[in-house]
C-alpha positions in Angstrom: -118.9 -27.6 -21.0 -120.6 -28.1 -17.7 -119.1 -27.3 -14.3 -122.1 -28.2 -12.3 -123.0 -25.4 -9.8 -119.5 -23.9 -10.0 -119.6 -22.1 -13.3 -119.5 -18.7 -11.6 -116.0 -19.6 -10.2 -114.4 -20.3 -13.6 -114.0 -16.6 -14.6 -112.1 -15.5 -11.5 -109.9 -18.6 -11.5 -108.9 -18.0 -15.1 -108.2 -14.4 -14.3 -106.0 -15.4 -11.4 -104.1 -17.9 -13.6 -103.5 -15.3 -16.2 -102.3 -12.7 -13.7 -100.0 -15.4 -12.2 -98.5 -16.2 -15.6 -98.0 -12.5 -16.3 -96.3 -12.0 -12.9 -93.9 -14.9 -13.6 -93.1 -13.5 -17.0 -92.5 -10.0 -15.6 -90.3 -11.4 -12.8 -88.2 -13.3 -15.3 -88.0 -10.3 -17.6 -86.8 -7.8 -15.0 -84.7 -10.1 -12.9 -81.0 -9.2 -12.3 -79.6 -12.4 -13.5 -78.1 -13.2 -16.9 -79.3 -11.0 -19.7 -79.9 -11.9 -23.3 -78.8 -8.4 -24.2 -75.0 -7.8 -24.3 -73.7 -5.1 -22.0 -71.7 -2.2 -23.2 -67.9 -2.8 -22.7 -66.5 -1.2 -19.6 -63.5 1.0 -20.3 -60.8 0.6 -17.7 -57.1 0.8 -17.3 -55.0 -1.7 -19.2 -54.0 -3.3 -15.9 -57.7 -4.2 -15.2 -57.9 -7.0 -17.7 -56.7 -9.9 -15.5 -54.2 -12.2 -17.2 -54.1 -10.4 -20.5 -50.9 -8.5 -21.4 -50.7 -5.5 -23.7 -48.6 -6.2 -26.8 -49.6 -3.2 -28.9 -50.9 0.3 -28.3 -52.1 1.5 -31.8 -53.5 5.0 -32.3 -56.8 4.0 -33.7 -59.3 1.1 -33.4 -58.8 0.3 -37.1 -55.1 -0.3 -36.6 -55.8 -2.3 -33.5 -58.3 -4.5 -35.4 -55.8 -5.1 -38.2 -53.2 -6.1 -35.6 -55.7 -8.4 -33.8 -56.6 -10.1 -37.1 -52.9 -10.6 -37.9 -52.5 -12.3 -34.5 -55.6 -14.4 -35.0 -54.4 -15.5 -38.4 -51.2 -16.6 -36.8 -53.1 -18.7 -34.3 -52.7 -16.4 -31.3 -55.8 -15.6 -29.3 -55.9 -11.8 -29.2 -58.4 -9.3 -27.7 -59.0 -5.7 -28.7 -59.7 -3.8 -25.5 -61.1 -0.3 -25.3 -59.1 1.1 -22.4 -59.0 4.6 -20.9 -55.6 5.1 -22.5 -57.0 4.1 -26.0 -57.3 0.8 -27.9 -55.0 -2.0 -26.7 -54.2 -5.3 -28.3 -53.9 -7.9 -25.6 -52.9 -11.6 -25.4 -52.1 -14.1 -22.7 -48.6 -13.9 -21.2 -47.3 -17.2 -22.7 -48.0 -15.8 -26.2 -46.9 -12.2 -25.6 -43.3 -12.6 -26.9 -44.5 -14.3 -30.1 -47.2 -11.7 -30.6 -44.8 -8.8 -30.2 -42.4 -10.5 -32.7 -45.2 -10.9 -35.3 -46.4 -7.3 -34.9 -42.8 -5.9 -35.1 -42.0 -7.9 -38.2 -42.5 -6.7 -41.8 -46.2 -6.0 -42.5 -47.0 -6.2 -38.8 -47.6 -2.5 -38.6 -47.0 -1.8 -34.9 
């Protein structure tokens, strides 16, 4: 390939382009925007979960997961939240009464 009398400038220009691409990649990698890696869950008080309402306070996470799955199988959106008081099963307020009824019933295991 011939560059006329400018062949001596090709090396530095290519080096600058490579450094520029690396700078952009590093800026994207270490930016404080959205991350591809999930954050660890924050443990807060049960009142810190916005609209969600506590329907069950099981002793262990295993019991909480069984109760959450019971609610999901019944068509109720439920969340298992690791709070500072221990695991809590939470649902939206409009479904809280039905969720409590399901968990208090036979086989609900509240």
